[in-house]
N, C-alpha and C positions, 0 to 999 in steps of 0.2 A: 504494500500500500504506500501511496505517496504522502509525505508529511505535509499537513496543512499549516500555513503560516497565518498568524494573527496580524493585527494592524501594526503593532510595534515591531521594530526590527529585532529586538532582543527577546521577543516573546514567541513561543511556539505552542501549537496545539498537540496534546498528547494523543497519539494514535492508539488503536486497539492492538494490544499484544496478546490478549487471551486466546488460547488455542494454538499459538505459535510454538514451534520447538525452539528452545533457547539457543542451542548451538547451531542448528541449521538455518534458522530463520531470523531470530532476534539479532544475533551478532552480525548477520549479513544485511540487516535493514539499512537502506541507503543513507539515512540520516541519524543513525544511532548515536553518532558523535554529539548530537545536540542535547543528549540527556546523560545524566549521571545515573547509572543503573545500580540499584541495590537488590540483592537476591536473598530470598527466603525460601527454604525447602520444607515441604510438608507432605504427608500422605493425602491423596485426593482421589476419590473414585470417579470423578467426572472427566478428568484429563489423563492421558497416558503419561508414563514416566518421561520426564524431561520437558514437558509442555507447560506453558503458563496457564494457571487456572484462576488467577486473580491479579489485579494490578491496582496500585494506588499512586497517583490519582487516576480517576476513571478516564476513559476515552472522551476526547473533546474538551478536556480541562486545559485552560491556558496557564502555562508556567514560563519561567525565565529560561533562556538557553542555558544549558548545563544544569538545569534543575533536576532534582532527584525523582526518579520513578522507581518505585519498589515493585518488583515482579516476584510472584509466588510460584515457585516451580514444583510441579507434581513429582512425588517419588513413587507414584502409582498407588494402587489400592493396598491398604495395609490389611494383611490377612492375620486372622487369629484363630486358634483351635478352640472349638467349643469344649468347655470343661467336662471332665468325666462325671458320670452320675450312675448310681446303683438304684434300681427300682426298690422302693420301700424306704428311701432316705427321707429325712426331715426336709421338706421343701425350702425352709429358711436357710439351711446349710447350702443347698444347691443354688439358690438365688444369690447368696452372698458370693460364692465362687464365680458365678457368671458375671456379676456386677464388677467384681475386682478385676476380671479379665477385660472389662470394657464393654460388655454387652448390655443392651436394654432387655429386661425380662418381662414377658407378658404371661400371666397366669391363665390357665384354662382347665375346666373340670372335664374328667373323662372317666367313664365307668370301667372297672377292672375286676376280673375274676381273681387275679393273683395278689394284687396290692391292696392293702387295707385302706379304708377311707381316710383322707387327709394326708396321705403320704405321696411322694413323688413317683410318677409312673414312667415318664419318658420326656425327651426333649426333641424339639423340631426347630432347626436342624439338629440331627442326632449328635451325641457326644463323639468327639474326634474329628468332626467335619471342619474343613478350612473355609471360613466365611469372612466377610469384610468386618473390620474392626468397627465397633459401635452399632452393628446391626441388631435386629430384634431376634431373640430366641424365645420360643414358646415353651413354658414349663407346664406340663400336664400333671394335674393333681387328681388322685383317685376320689371319685364321688361314691365309691362303694361298688358292690356287685351290680351288674346290669339288671334292670327291671324286666322280668319276663312278661311277654304279652299273653293274654288269655287265648286259649285254643278251644276248638270244638270238642265238646264232650259227646262221644258216641253213645248210642243206646245199646247196652249190653244185656238188658233184661231178657230172660228166657234163653240165654246162651249158656253153654257149659262154662264152668269156672275157668278152665284153661283157655278156652277161646276168648272169653271176656278179658282175661289178663293180656293176651296177645294183642287184642284190638285196642285196648287202652294204651299199652306201651307203644304200639305202632303210631297211635295218634299223638304221642309225645309226652304222655304222663309218666311220672316216676314210680316204678314198680314198688320201691321201698315204702311208698306212701299209701299203698293199697292194702286194706285190711279185710280179711275174710272172717265172716261171722256165720257159724252154722246154725240153722234153725230147722225145726220140724215143719213139714208142710206137705201138700198134695203133689207138688212138682217132683219130677224124677230126681234121684240123687245127683248132686253136683250141678244142679241148675241154679243160675242166678235168679233169685226171686225179686230182689229190689236193690236199688243203687242209691247211695247218698254221696254227693249232691245230685240233684236231678239233672238228667242229660239235656234238658231244654235250655240250659244256660251255659255259656262258655266259662271255662275254669282255667286257673293258672296251672302250668305244668307240674308244680309241686303241691297241688291241692291234695288234701287228705280225702281219700275215697274209701267208702265202706261198701263191700259186696256181701249181701246176705244170701247165703247159699243153702239150698235144700239138702237135708240129710237123707231124704227119701222116706222118713218115718212121719206118720201122722200122729198128732196128739189124740189120745183116746181118753174119754171121760170114764172113770170107773165109779160105779155107784156102790157105795158102801152099804152093806146090809146089817 
């Protein structure tokens, strides 16, 4: 770019140096001798290594010939390793390590089968990742075990006990939560006579289910003489 001159002979307008490579472009600028260049280096994610990412004074400012222009030269993006974390740790400890490493920490709740409520589950980006210094790392904290959704309760009345169990388990119910109660009745032995809770309503997979199963014996009233 061509240097613009102001009205006074000893005044010059500062051009735009941002985005220029210092060695290849700034030093070869046709009227760089009009300025006293001061350099500052810093990490910067917006400009590649060796390029100007900021200048003082700004483009278009009028200064005296040989006036000082400070150019901030990028050292490239600063990379930092995401701190290690073990599932189940105290989230305050994890947060402290991340913040000391220069990260911004964002908390988020996440259900977990393995990690107890209130403890650290995982990080995003994950531990060991190389990311930009000062970037945001999400710390996931356990909200407890995931809440199960209700499922259809099949009708197993009048089925054999074994078939009823198979049907309930196939539907998604926990077999350890199913209780068998033998009762006398007219139905053939091993037949499911009634079910609690009622099959007309959806139930959670870990619902307590009671199957009343016929013994095949009928209650007989005995008249005492």
